[in-house]
MDTraj code that builds the backbone (N, CA, C; nanometers):
import mdtraj as md
import numpy as np

residues = "MET GLY GLU GLU ILE PRO TRP SER GLN LEU PHE GLN TYR ARG ASP GLN ILE HIS GLN ARG TYR PRO SER ILE TRP ASN LEU LYS ILE LEU ARG LYS ARG PHE SER LEU ILE ARG ASP ILE ILE ARG ASP GLY GLN LYS VAL LEU ASP VAL GLY ALA SER HIS ARG ASN LEU GLU PRO ARG ILE LYS ALA HIS PHE PRO ASN VAL VAL TYR LYS SER LEU ASP ILE ASP LYS SER GLN VAL HIS ASP PHE TYR SER LEU ASP ASP VAL ASP GLU THR PHE ASP VAL VAL LEU LEU PHE GLU VAL ILE GLU HIS LEU GLU LEU LYS GLU GLY VAL GLU MET LEU SER LYS ILE TYR SER LEU LEU GLU GLU SER GLY ARG LEU ILE LEU THR THR PRO ASN VAL PHE ASN PRO THR ARG PHE TRP ARG ASP ALA THR HIS LYS MET ALA TYR CYS TYR ASP GLU LEU ALA GLY ILE LEU LEU GLY GLN GLY PHE LYS ILE ILE SER MET TYR ARG THR TYR ASN ASP ALA PHE HIS ARG PHE LEU PHE ARG VAL TYR ILE MET ALA ALA LEU HIS ARG TYR LEU GLY ILE ASP PHE ALA LYS SER ILE LEU ILE VAL ALA GLU LYS GLU SER ASN GLY".split()
xyz = np.array([
    [0.0805, -0.1209, 0.0000],
    [0.0000, 0.0000, 0.0000],
    [0.0841, 0.1264, 0.0000],
    [0.1978, 0.1224, 0.0716],
    [0.2834, 0.2398, 0.0745],
    [0.2231, 0.3506, 0.1587],
    [0.2668, 0.4747, 0.1322],
    [0.2224, 0.5866, 0.2129],
    [0.0780, 0.6255, 0.1835],
    [0.0378, 0.6178, 0.0562],
    [-0.0991, 0.6501, 0.0192],
    [-0.1806, 0.5217, 0.0111],
    [-0.2871, 0.5111, 0.0894],
    [-0.3682, 0.3908, 0.0922],
    [-0.4738, 0.3973, -0.0174],
    [-0.4723, 0.3046, -0.1148],
    [-0.5774, 0.3002, -0.2167],
    [-0.7047, 0.2428, -0.1551],
    [-0.7970, 0.3294, -0.1201],
    [-0.9134, 0.2864, -0.0435],
    [-0.9986, 0.1846, -0.1182],
    [-1.0090, 0.1978, -0.2509],
    [-1.0889, 0.1013, -0.3263],
    [-1.0324, -0.0393, -0.3117],
    [-0.8991, -0.0485, -0.3126],
    [-0.8352, -0.1791, -0.2955],
    [-0.8539, -0.2300, -0.1533],
    [-0.8433, -0.1399, -0.0560],
    [-0.8640, -0.1791, 0.0828],
    [-1.0045, -0.2339, 0.1028],
    [-1.1047, -0.1699, 0.0422],
    [-1.2418, -0.2179, 0.0546],
    [-1.2565, -0.3573, -0.0054],
    [-1.1860, -0.3832, -0.1160],
    [-1.1907, -0.5165, -0.1763],
    [-1.1308, -0.6208, -0.0825],
    [-1.0186, -0.5870, -0.0220],
    [-0.9566, -0.6790, 0.0734],
    [-1.0471, -0.6997, 0.1949],
    [-1.1068, -0.5916, 0.2412],
    [-1.1966, -0.6025, 0.3560],
    [-1.3152, -0.6925, 0.3239],
    [-1.3666, -0.6814, 0.2016],
    [-1.4779, -0.7665, 0.1601],
    [-1.4365, -0.9136, 0.1562],
    [-1.3112, -0.9399, 0.1169],
    [-1.2617, -1.0778, 0.1182],
    [-1.2665, -1.1356, 0.2596],
    [-1.2237, -1.0550, 0.3549],
    [-1.2268, -1.0987, 0.4945],
    [-1.3706, -1.1141, 0.5412],
    [-1.4561, -1.0207, 0.5004],
    [-1.5956, -1.0229, 0.5441],
    [-1.6682, -1.1455, 0.4912],
    [-1.6298, -1.1931, 0.3746],
    [-1.6901, -1.3153, 0.3217],
    [-1.6503, -1.4369, 0.4055],
    [-1.5307, -1.4335, 0.4572],
    [-1.4823, -1.5445, 0.5404],
    [-1.5340, -1.5344, 0.6830],
    [-1.5396, -1.4122, 0.7339],
    [-1.5900, -1.3859, 0.8691],
    [-1.6968, -1.2772, 0.8586],
    [-1.8230, -1.3123, 0.8324],
    [-1.9276, -1.2125, 0.8074],
    [-1.9521, -1.1160, 0.9234],
    [-1.9245, -1.1584, 1.0449],
    [-1.9439, -1.0704, 1.1600],
    [-1.8408, -1.1032, 1.2667],
    [-1.8331, -1.0167, 1.3656],
    [-1.7398, -1.0378, 1.4758],
    [-1.7667, -1.1704, 1.5459],
    [-1.8928, -1.2155, 1.5414],
    [-1.9313, -1.3381, 1.6111],
    [-1.8808, -1.4638, 1.5408],
    [-1.8334, -1.4492, 1.4197],
    [-1.7774, -1.5639, 1.3486],
    [-1.6332, -1.5933, 1.3884],
    [-1.5737, -1.5037, 1.4654],
    [-1.4391, -1.5271, 1.5171],
    [-1.4495, -1.6104, 1.6444],
    [-1.3788, -1.7219, 1.6488],
    [-1.3826, -1.8078, 1.7659],
    [-1.3177, -1.7390, 1.8858],
    [-1.3613, -1.7805, 2.0047],
    [-1.3019, -1.7297, 2.1277],
    [-1.1714, -1.8044, 2.1566],
    [-1.0663, -1.7286, 2.1839],
    [-0.9378, -1.7849, 2.2257],
    [-0.9150, -1.7449, 2.3707],
    [-0.9078, -1.8425, 2.4588],
    [-0.8950, -1.8127, 2.6009],
    [-0.7504, -1.7825, 2.6399],
    [-0.6573, -1.8600, 2.5888],
    [-0.5182, -1.8451, 2.6305],
    [-0.4306, -1.8168, 2.5095],
    [-0.3852, -1.6946, 2.5001],
    [-0.3045, -1.6516, 2.3863],
    [-0.1756, -1.7306, 2.3750],
    [-0.1146, -1.7614, 2.4879],
    [0.0151, -1.8284, 2.4822],
    [0.0047, -1.9690, 2.4240],
    [-0.1087, -2.0349, 2.4421],
    [-0.1243, -2.1685, 2.3846],
    [-0.1149, -2.1633, 2.2331],
    [-0.1656, -2.0563, 2.1726],
    [-0.1548, -2.0405, 2.0277],
    [-0.0109, -2.0085, 1.9881],
    [0.0545, -1.9220, 2.0643],
    [0.1955, -1.8904, 2.0381],
    [0.2786, -2.0180, 2.0405],
    [0.2510, -2.1016, 2.1386],
    [0.3257, -2.2269, 2.1545],
    [0.3033, -2.3210, 2.0362],
    [0.1835, -2.3168, 1.9787],
    [0.1537, -2.4027, 1.8633],
    [0.2239, -2.3556, 1.7360],
    [0.2564, -2.2267, 1.7290],
    [0.3144, -2.1702, 1.6067],
    [0.4668, -2.1735, 1.6078],
    [0.5265, -2.1390, 1.7213],
    [0.6727, -2.1335, 1.7295],
    [0.7320, -2.2738, 1.7271],
    [0.8464, -2.2867, 1.6627],
    [0.9218, -2.4113, 1.6610],
    [1.0602, -2.3866, 1.7211],
    [1.1121, -2.4879, 1.7885],
    [1.2421, -2.4730, 1.8528],
    [1.3496, -2.4427, 1.7486],
    [1.4359, -2.3470, 1.7816],
    [1.5422, -2.3061, 1.6910],
    [1.5063, -2.1883, 1.6027],
    [1.3796, -2.1478, 1.6040],
    [1.3394, -2.0335, 1.5227],
    [1.3824, -1.9023, 1.5870],
    [1.3760, -1.7964, 1.5069],
    [1.4062, -1.6614, 1.5551],
    [1.2750, -1.5861, 1.5730],
    [1.2587, -1.5272, 1.6910],
    [1.1348, -1.4584, 1.7270],
    [1.1659, -1.3141, 1.7629],
    [1.0908, -1.2214, 1.7042],
    [1.1027, -1.0796, 1.7377],
    [0.9753, -1.0367, 1.8084],
    [0.9902, -0.9858, 1.9297],
    [0.8778, -0.9393, 2.0110],
    [0.8746, -0.7869, 2.0055],
    [0.7801, -0.7316, 1.9300],
    [0.7695, -0.5865, 1.9113],
    [0.6735, -0.5298, 2.0160],
    [0.7223, -0.4306, 2.0906],
    [0.6439, -0.3796, 2.2028],
    [0.6583, -0.4728, 2.3214],
    [0.7819, -0.5158, 2.3450],
    [0.8083, -0.6255, 2.4391],
    [0.7998, -0.5851, 2.5855],
    [0.7997, -0.4552, 2.6146],
    [0.7897, -0.4057, 2.7522],
    [0.9004, -0.4657, 2.8396],
    [0.8652, -0.5523, 2.9338],
    [0.9636, -0.6105, 3.0255],
    [1.0143, -0.7468, 2.9781],
    [0.9915, -0.7805, 2.8534],
    [1.0351, -0.9080, 2.7959],
    [0.9748, -1.0271, 2.8704],
    [0.8508, -1.0113, 2.9159],
    [0.7880, -1.1167, 2.9954],
    [0.7662, -1.2461, 2.9178],
    [0.7554, -1.2348, 2.7859],
    [0.7319, -1.3557, 2.7072],
    [0.8573, -1.4413, 2.6903],
    [0.9728, -1.3808, 2.7058],
    [1.0970, -1.4548, 2.6807],
    [1.1095, -1.5808, 2.7659],
    [1.0974, -1.5726, 2.8997],
    [1.1128, -1.6958, 2.9784],
    [1.0048, -1.7986, 2.9498],
    [0.8849, -1.7536, 2.9169],
    [0.7770, -1.8484, 2.8867],
    [0.8059, -1.9227, 2.7565],
    [0.8539, -1.8495, 2.6566],
    [0.8883, -1.9134, 2.5294],
    [1.0073, -2.0065, 2.5467],
    [1.1091, -1.9594, 2.6184],
    [1.2305, -2.0395, 2.6378],
    [1.2028, -2.1673, 2.7177],
    [1.1020, -2.1632, 2.8037],
    [1.0686, -2.2820, 2.8821],
    [1.0217, -2.3965, 2.7928],
    [0.9603, -2.3627, 2.6814],
    [0.9119, -2.4647, 2.5881],
    [1.0077, -2.4868, 2.4715],
    [1.0784, -2.3805, 2.4344],
    [1.1673, -2.3870, 2.3180],
    [1.3030, -2.3270, 2.3552],
    [1.3879, -2.4051, 2.4216],
    [1.5152, -2.3508, 2.4732],
    [1.6100, -2.3006, 2.3662],
    [1.5926, -2.3459, 2.2423],
    [1.6843, -2.3046, 2.1358],
    [1.6299, -2.1906, 2.0504],
    [1.5171, -2.1355, 2.0890],
    [1.4642, -2.0194, 2.0176],
    [1.5564, -1.8996, 2.0392],
    [1.5769, -1.8229, 1.9339],
    [1.6501, -1.6963, 1.9448],
    [1.5462, -1.5866, 1.9623],
    [1.5341, -1.5363, 2.0836],
    [1.4348, -1.4337, 2.1163],
    [1.5009, -1.2969, 2.1176],
    [1.4428, -1.2032, 2.0436],
    [1.4911, -1.0652, 2.0481],
    [1.3722, -0.9718, 2.0674],
    [1.3977, -0.8623, 2.1380],
    [1.2892, -0.7716, 2.1741],
    [1.3104, -0.6332, 2.1152],
    [1.1987, -0.5646, 2.0948],
    [1.1992, -0.4268, 2.0455],
    [1.0970, -0.3473, 2.1247],
    [1.1374, -0.2314, 2.1699],
    [1.0457, -0.1405, 2.2386],
    [1.1056, -0.0002, 2.2330],
    [1.0194, 0.0998, 2.2309],
    [1.0688, 0.2374, 2.2252],
    [1.1142, 0.2878, 2.3617],
    [1.0842, 0.2126, 2.4679],
    [1.1197, 0.2525, 2.6037],
    [1.2669, 0.2226, 2.6299],
    [1.3497, 0.3245, 2.6262],
    [1.4936, 0.3054, 2.6427],
    [1.5361, 0.2907, 2.7885],
    [1.4409, 0.2987, 2.8805],
    [1.4743, 0.2704, 3.0197],
    [1.4824, 0.1198, 3.0448],
    [1.4354, 0.0409, 2.9478],
    [1.4437, -0.1043, 2.9552],
    [1.5498, -0.1535, 2.8561],
    [1.6067, -0.2680, 2.8854],
    [1.7087, -0.3254, 2.7977],
    [1.6409, -0.4067, 2.6877],
    [1.6633, -0.3658, 2.5638],
    [1.6081, -0.4365, 2.4486],
    [1.7153, -0.4499, 2.3410],
    [1.6895, -0.5398, 2.2473],
    [1.7826, -0.5573, 2.1359],
    [1.7696, -0.4446, 2.0344],
    [1.6478, -0.3932, 2.0196],
    [1.6211, -0.2857, 1.9238],
    [1.5238, -0.1857, 1.9865],
    [1.5362, -0.0606, 1.9414],
    [1.4444, 0.0434, 1.9884],
    [1.3652, 0.1053, 1.8738],
    [1.3860, 0.0544, 1.7538],
    [1.3123, 0.0990, 1.6356],
    [1.3176, -0.0122, 1.5316],
    [1.2111, -0.0250, 1.4530],
    [1.2138, -0.1229, 1.3444],
    [1.3231, -0.0908, 1.2430],
    [1.3570, 0.0359, 1.2315],
    [1.4625, 0.0752, 1.1375],
    [1.5990, 0.0218, 1.1792],
    [1.6142, -0.0137, 1.3064],
    [1.7415, -0.0672, 1.3552],
    [1.7569, -0.2166, 1.3267],
    [1.6477, -0.2822, 1.2926],
    [1.6511, -0.4277, 1.2745],
    [1.7130, -0.4606, 1.1389],
    [1.8197, -0.5380, 1.1403],
    [1.8919, -0.5704, 1.0168],
    [1.9011, -0.7213, 0.9944],
    [1.8046, -0.7948, 1.0449],
    [1.8000, -0.9393, 1.0273],
    [1.6550, -0.9832, 1.0109],
    [1.6355, -1.1072, 0.9708],
    [1.5002, -1.1573, 0.9477],
    [1.4608, -1.2571, 1.0563],
    [1.3294, -1.2791, 1.0665],
    [1.2754, -1.3623, 1.1740],
    [1.1708, -1.4588, 1.1199],
    [1.1512, -1.5664, 1.1952],
    [1.0490, -1.6652, 1.1597],
    [0.9123, -1.6271, 1.2154],
    [0.9122, -1.5616, 1.3301],
    [0.7874, -1.5200, 1.3948],
    [0.8054, -1.3797, 1.4508],
    [0.7065, -1.2941, 1.4269],
    [0.7036, -1.1610, 1.4874],
    [0.5779, -1.1511, 1.5729],
    [0.5952, -1.1072, 1.6966],
    [0.4843, -1.0861, 1.7892],
    [0.4576, -0.9372, 1.7995],
    [0.3316, -0.8985, 1.7875],
    [0.2944, -0.7568, 1.7900],
    [0.1661, -0.7442, 1.8715],
    [0.1807, -0.7373, 2.0031],
    [0.0656, -0.7408, 2.0916],
    [0.0321, -0.6022, 2.1462],
    [-0.0892, -0.5553, 2.1132],
    [-0.1430, -0.4286, 2.1642],
    [-0.0471, -0.3127, 2.1359],
    [-0.0031, -0.3017, 2.0110],
    [0.0903, -0.1967, 1.9699],
    [0.0316, -0.1075, 1.8620],
    [-0.0264, -0.1666, 1.7582],
    [-0.0627, -0.0908, 1.6385],
    [-0.1649, 0.0186, 1.6672],
    [-0.2478, 0.0009, 1.7681],
    [-0.3491, 0.1020, 1.8014],
    [-0.2878, 0.2286, 1.8604],
    [-0.1611, 0.2241, 1.8973],
    [-0.0924, 0.3416, 1.9510],
    [-0.0326, 0.4292, 1.8405],
    [-0.0508, 0.3896, 1.7153],
    [0.0028, 0.4637, 1.6013],
    [-0.1101, 0.5184, 1.5157],
    [-0.0816, 0.6281, 1.4446],
    [-0.1760, 0.6761, 1.3442],
    [-0.1844, 0.5740, 1.2313],
    [-0.2911, 0.5821, 1.1513],
    [-0.3145, 0.4830, 1.0471],
    [-0.1944, 0.4673, 0.9536],
    [-0.1427, 0.5780, 0.9033],
    [-0.0296, 0.5721, 0.8102],
    [0.0908, 0.5051, 0.8752],
    [0.1182, 0.5381, 1.0000],
    [0.2315, 0.4785, 1.0715],
    [0.2098, 0.3290, 1.0925],
    [0.0861, 0.2917, 1.1229],
    [0.0551, 0.1512, 1.1430],
    [0.0751, 0.0691, 1.0169],
    [0.0306, 0.1240, 0.9027],
    [0.0484, 0.0553, 0.7750],
    [0.1971, 0.0416, 0.7427],
    [0.2733, 0.1477, 0.7659],
    [0.4172, 0.1425, 0.7398],
    [0.4853, 0.0388, 0.8289],
    [0.4397, 0.0272, 0.9529],
    [0.4972, -0.0719, 1.0435],
    [0.4704, -0.2137, 0.9932],
    [0.3481, -0.2404, 0.9482],
    [0.3155, -0.3732, 0.8967],
    [0.3970, -0.4059, 0.7722],
    [0.4181, -0.3056, 0.6877],
    [0.4998, -0.3255, 0.5684],
    [0.6437, -0.3595, 0.6060],
    [0.6965, -0.2906, 0.7067],
    [0.8328, -0.3169, 0.7524],
    [0.8437, -0.4566, 0.8134],
    [0.7442, -0.4942, 0.8915],
    [0.7452, -0.6275, 0.9519],
    [0.7427, -0.7350, 0.8441],
    [0.6646, -0.7115, 0.7395],
    [0.6594, -0.8073, 0.6283],
    [0.7994, -0.8293, 0.5708],
    [0.8744, -0.7215, 0.5557],
    [1.0093, -0.7320, 0.4985],
    [1.1066, -0.8013, 0.5930],
    [1.0751, -0.8038, 0.7224],
    [1.1636, -0.8657, 0.8210],
    [1.1343, -1.0133, 0.8427],
    [1.0269, -1.0624, 0.7835],
    [0.9904, -1.2021, 0.7999],
    [1.0556, -1.2898, 0.6933],
    [1.0955, -1.4083, 0.7346],
    [1.1373, -1.5099, 0.6392],
    [1.0149, -1.5536, 0.5582],
    [1.0378, -1.6147, 0.4432],
    [0.9260, -1.6703, 0.3681],
    [0.8522, -1.7724, 0.4546],
    [0.7203, -1.7651, 0.4522],
    [0.6324, -1.8485, 0.5351],
    [0.6415, -1.8119, 0.6828],
    [0.7069, -1.6988, 0.7142],
    [0.7117, -1.6510, 0.8514],
    [0.5750, -1.6029, 0.8963],
    [0.5524, -1.6051, 1.0267],
    [0.4221, -1.5707, 1.0823],
    [0.4283, -1.4414, 1.1648],
    [0.3250, -1.3623, 1.1494],
    [0.3007, -1.2464, 1.2356],
    [0.1794, -1.2781, 1.3215],
    [0.1942, -1.2619, 1.4522],
    [0.0820, -1.2771, 1.5448],
    [0.0598, -1.1411, 1.6095],
    [-0.0566, -1.0813, 1.5870],
    [-0.0808, -0.9495, 1.6440],
    [-0.2159, -0.9436, 1.7123],
    [-0.2255, -0.8552, 1.8093],
    [-0.3528, -0.8283, 1.8750],
    [-0.3769, -0.6788, 1.8780],
    [-0.5040, -0.6438, 1.8861],
    [-0.5443, -0.5042, 1.9005],
    [-0.6769, -0.5025, 1.9745],
    [-0.7112, -0.3953, 2.0459],
    [-0.8382, -0.3919, 2.1180],
    [-0.9580, -0.4164, 2.0267],
    [-1.0541, -0.4885, 2.0786],
    [-1.1776, -0.5186, 2.0066],
    [-1.2694, -0.3968, 2.0108],
    [-1.2957, -0.3357, 1.8958],
    [-1.3764, -0.2133, 1.8936],
    [-1.5223, -0.2404, 1.9277],
    [-1.5635, -0.3662, 1.9286],
    [-1.7006, -0.3988, 1.9669],
    [-1.7167, -0.4065, 2.1185],
    [-1.6059, -0.4045, 2.1902],
    [-1.6106, -0.3950, 2.3357],
    [-1.6188, -0.2467, 2.3719],
    [-1.7258, -0.2030, 2.4397],
    [-1.7506, -0.0590, 2.4583],
    [-1.6393, 0.0187, 2.5268],
    [-1.5605, -0.0457, 2.6122],
    [-1.4602, 0.0286, 2.6894],
    [-1.3166, -0.0065, 2.6535],
    [-1.2959, -0.1118, 2.5780],
    [-1.1606, -0.1650, 2.5601],
    [-1.0658, -0.0662, 2.4926],
    [-1.1111, 0.0018, 2.3884],
    [-1.0233, 0.0940, 2.3164],
    [-1.0134, 0.2282, 2.3869],
    [-1.1259, 0.2815, 2.4327],
    [-1.1300, 0.4200, 2.4796],
    [-1.0757, 0.4386, 2.6203],
    [-1.0503, 0.3318, 2.6924],
    [-1.0023, 0.3466, 2.8294],
    [-0.8556, 0.3871, 2.8360],
    [-0.7850, 0.3848, 2.7240],
    [-0.6429, 0.4209, 2.7194],
    [-0.6261, 0.5453, 2.6324],
    [-0.5845, 0.6552, 2.6940],
    [-0.5723, 0.7826, 2.6220],
    [-0.4610, 0.7813, 2.5186],
    [-0.3705, 0.6837, 2.5255],
    [-0.2612, 0.6780, 2.4279],
    [-0.3012, 0.6041, 2.3000],
    [-0.4198, 0.5482, 2.2969],
    [-0.4674, 0.4824, 2.1745],
    [-0.5024, 0.5873, 2.0695],
    [-0.4570, 0.5654, 1.9473],
    [-0.4785, 0.6623, 1.8397],
    [-0.5656, 0.6104, 1.7264],
    [-0.5669, 0.4792, 1.7044],
    [-0.6382, 0.4243, 1.5888],
    [-0.7113, 0.2969, 1.6277],
    [-0.8419, 0.2970, 1.6060],
    [-0.9235, 0.1784, 1.6328],
    [-0.9417, 0.0997, 1.5037],
    [-0.9246, -0.0307, 1.5121],
    [-0.9362, -0.1165, 1.3944],
    [-1.0487, -0.2177, 1.4126],
    [-1.1416, -0.2202, 1.3185],
    [-1.2367, -0.3297, 1.3117],
    [-1.1627, -0.4517, 1.2562],
    [-1.2055, -0.5677, 1.2947],
    [-1.1322, -0.6900, 1.2585],
    [-1.1129, -0.7056, 1.1083],
    [-1.2175, -0.6718, 1.0292],
    [-1.2061, -0.6930, 0.8848],
    [-1.1185, -0.5877, 0.8180],
    [-1.1164, -0.4669, 0.8744],
    [-1.0304, -0.3631, 0.8172],
    [-0.8831, -0.3927, 0.8425],
    [-0.8500, -0.4344, 0.9639],
    [-0.7101, -0.4646, 0.9943],
    [-0.6617, -0.5837, 0.9121],
    [-0.7452, -0.6854, 0.9005],
    [-0.7075, -0.8002, 0.8181],
    [-0.6944, -0.7602, 0.6717],
    [-0.7807, -0.6687, 0.6261],
    [-0.7704, -0.6196, 0.4889],
    [-0.6411, -0.5443, 0.4647],
    [-0.5996, -0.4651, 0.5618],
    [-0.4716, -0.3943, 0.5512],
    [-0.3567, -0.4941, 0.5423],
    [-0.3639, -0.6007, 0.6204],
    [-0.2603, -0.7039, 0.6143],
    [-0.2559, -0.7696, 0.4766],
    [-0.3722, -0.7969, 0.4188],
    [-0.3752, -0.8516, 0.2829],
    [-0.3084, -0.7559, 0.1854],
    [-0.3323, -0.6268, 0.2050],
    [-0.2744, -0.5265, 0.1171],
    [-0.1235, -0.5187, 0.1247],
    [-0.0664, -0.5649, 0.2355],
    [0.0789, -0.5665, 0.2505],
    [0.1402, -0.6975, 0.2024],
    [0.0574, -0.7885, 0.1536],
    [0.1089, -0.9140, 0.1004],
    [0.0911, -1.0340, 0.1910],
    [0.0350, -1.0127, 0.3098],
    [0.0154, -1.1227, 0.4035],
    [-0.1018, -1.2114, 0.3618],
    [-0.0964, -1.3343, 0.4054],
    [-0.2081, -1.4276, 0.3970],
    [-0.2654, -1.4425, 0.5371],
    [-0.3968, -1.4316, 0.5515],
    [-0.4594, -1.4456, 0.6823],
    [-0.4798, -1.5935, 0.7119],
    [-0.4148, -1.6415, 0.8169],
    [-0.4248, -1.7818, 0.8554],
    [-0.5453, -1.8048, 0.9454],
    [-0.5618, -1.7204, 1.0465],
    [-0.6731, -1.7360, 1.1402],
    [-0.6954, -1.6063, 1.2162],
    [-0.8174, -1.5924, 1.2707],
    [-0.8533, -1.4749, 1.3498],
    [-0.9359, -1.5206, 1.4697],
    [-0.9169, -1.4519, 1.5818],
    [-0.9856, -1.4893, 1.7053],
    [-1.0303, -1.3653, 1.7821],
    [-1.1259, -1.3858, 1.8701],
    [-1.1581, -1.2907, 1.9766],
    [-1.0981, -1.3477, 2.1042],
    [-1.0239, -1.2670, 2.1773],
    [-0.9574, -1.3178, 2.2972],
    [-1.0337, -1.2774, 2.4222],
    [-1.0552, -1.3757, 2.5070],
    [-1.1232, -1.3497, 2.6345],
    [-1.0941, -1.4645, 2.7293],
    [-1.0521, -1.4319, 2.8501],
    [-1.0279, -1.5331, 2.9521],
    [-1.0759, -1.4794, 3.0859],
    [-1.1386, -1.5651, 3.1628],
    [-1.1927, -1.5247, 3.2925],
    [-1.2142, -1.6510, 3.3747],
    [-1.2565, -1.6324, 3.4986],
    [-1.2939, -1.7477, 3.5795],
    [-1.3987, -1.8296, 3.5048],
    [-1.3949, -1.9607, 3.5231],
    [-1.4764, -2.0497, 3.4407],
    [-1.6246, -2.0138, 3.4454],
    [-1.6789, -1.9826, 3.5632],
    [-1.8226, -1.9532, 3.5726],
    [-1.8568, -1.8229, 3.5012],
    [-1.7671, -1.7232, 3.5094],
    [-1.7931, -1.5972, 3.4386],
    [-1.7768, -1.6152, 3.2880],
    [-1.6810, -1.6985, 3.2501],
    [-1.6624, -1.7282, 3.1078],
    [-1.7887, -1.7917, 3.0503],
    [-1.8439, -1.8918, 3.1172],
    [-1.9659, -1.9568, 3.0697],
    [-2.0821, -1.8584, 3.0647],
    [-2.0919, -1.7730, 3.1660],
    [-2.2019, -1.6768, 3.1717],
    [-2.1983, -1.5824, 3.0522],
    [-2.0808, -1.5302, 3.0220],
    [-2.0705, -1.4345, 2.9115],
    [-2.0853, -1.5021, 2.7753],
    [-2.0215, -1.6165, 2.7591],
    [-2.0179, -1.6806, 2.6275],
    [-2.1517, -1.7436, 2.5913],
    [-2.2202, -1.8010, 2.6897],
    [-2.3406, -1.8767, 2.6573],
    [-2.4703, -1.8088, 2.7012],
    [-2.4704, -1.7454, 2.8156],
    [-2.5950, -1.6873, 2.8656],
    [-2.6168, -1.5467, 2.8117],
    [-2.5121, -1.4649, 2.8084],
    [-2.5259, -1.3255, 2.7667],
    [-2.5022, -1.3038, 2.6177],
    [-2.4647, -1.4080, 2.5458],
    [-2.4274, -1.3925, 2.4048],
    [-2.5389, -1.3315, 2.3215],
    [-2.6622, -1.3771, 2.3415],
    [-2.7745, -1.3269, 2.2614],
    [-2.7959, -1.1777, 2.2853],
    [-2.7869, -1.1343, 2.4107],
    [-2.8046, -0.9923, 2.4411],
    [-2.6923, -0.9101, 2.3800],
    [-2.5708, -0.9587, 2.3891],
    [-2.4573, -0.8873, 2.3302],
    [-2.4768, -0.8691, 2.1799],
    [-2.5212, -0.9731, 2.1138],
    [-2.5426, -0.9635, 1.9691],
    [-2.6536, -0.8646, 1.9373],
    [-2.7588, -0.8674, 2.0159],
    [-2.8701, -0.7752, 1.9938],
    [-2.8244, -0.6306, 2.0086],
    [-2.7389, -0.6042, 2.1065],
    [-2.6904, -0.4687, 2.1323],
    [-2.5732, -0.4307, 2.0421],
    [-2.5163, -0.5277, 1.9714],
    [-2.4023, -0.4999, 1.8842],
    [-2.2736, -0.4742, 1.9593],
    [-2.2601, -0.5352, 2.0777],
    [-2.1388, -0.5191, 2.1576],
    [-2.0793, -0.6570, 2.1867],
    [-1.9570, -0.6578, 2.2357],
    [-1.8879, -0.7836, 2.2605],
    [-1.8124, -0.7752, 2.3919],
    [-1.8016, -0.8880, 2.4595],
    [-1.7265, -0.8953, 2.5844],
    [-1.5791, -0.9241, 2.5606],
    [-1.5446, -0.9792, 2.4433],
    [-1.4050, -1.0140, 2.4141],
    [-1.3187, -0.8884, 2.4121],
    [-1.2026, -0.8959, 2.4718],
    [-1.1211, -0.7763, 2.4905],
    [-1.0389, -0.7379, 2.3674],
    [-0.9894, -0.8377, 2.2954],
    [-0.8999, -0.8087, 2.1833],
    [-0.9308, -0.8974, 2.0640],
    [-0.8781, -0.8546, 1.9499],
    [-0.8792, -0.9341, 1.8283],
    [-0.7374, -0.9850, 1.8054],
    [-0.7243, -1.1125, 1.7754],
    [-0.5934, -1.1700, 1.7446],
    [-0.5946, -1.2216, 1.6015],
    [-0.4913, -1.1860, 1.5264],
    [-0.4781, -1.2292, 1.3876],
    [-0.3440, -1.2997, 1.3695],
    [-0.3478, -1.4139, 1.3036],
    [-0.2263, -1.4832, 1.2614],
    [-0.2148, -1.4655, 1.1108],
    [-0.1070, -1.4013, 1.0668],
    [-0.0856, -1.3745, 0.9243],
    [0.0483, -1.4334, 0.8818],
    [0.0571, -1.4690, 0.7557],
    [0.1773, -1.5356, 0.7048],
    [0.2322, -1.4645, 0.5826],
    [0.3640, -1.4541, 0.5767],
    [0.4298, -1.4048, 0.4561],
    [0.4369, -1.5203, 0.3576],
    [0.3661, -1.5071, 0.2480],
    [0.3561, -1.6181, 0.1544],
    [0.4897, -1.6446, 0.0861],
    [0.5161, -1.7716, 0.0650],
    [0.6401, -1.8128, -0.0003],
    [0.6342, -1.7837, -0.1488],
    [0.7448, -1.7365, -0.2039],
    [0.7518, -1.7112, -0.3479],
    [0.7625, -1.8402, -0.4277],
    [0.7972, -1.9473, -0.3550],
    [0.8107, -2.0745, -0.4232],
    [0.6800, -2.1464, -0.4366],
])
top = md.Topology()
chain = top.add_chain()
for i, resn in enumerate(residues, 1):
    res = top.add_residue(resn, chain, resSeq=i)
    for name in ("N", "CA", "C"):
        top.add_atom(name, md.element.get_by_symbol(name[0]), res)
traj = md.Trajectory(xyz[None], top)
């Protein structure tokens, strides 16, 4: 897409996603994000954690995959990271993690970041990203540093525009078992009627398609 977003093309990509997932309710609930991460990463791969904060994922990943090469990126220079900007990254990775980051950027910056991440992935490399669920009434607006809200089909459409293939999409929500059952099964009809959702985030798994 580059700096100027061709909106007609974006709408076409969004429609492709909408045909696969006609509504937010067609996205399955994912209770534990790390279980999905564990299913995707393979031992010996290189993983870049963008927006890594305190690098909390590193020990969890290493516990399952001791030979993974984990590197972190964050703009917070008070913490120790391998990189502080995507422009500093001069190597490629098998998996890039991007959790609750893109909503802190303006649209143009977010698109440029996804394009850069695409270039940093090996062929068939995976991007796993999350962003607040805009159907949850408070999830996006409770943080004053959020700049851009993404509906699930628009964000997936933007990823298609950067060359990614959408592997899967989820709504993430985890709670005590009784509250989980109450929201998912008892309150679901009311939520749909009101057009709101209890799930906190949207998770997308995207892949850089192989040229071969």
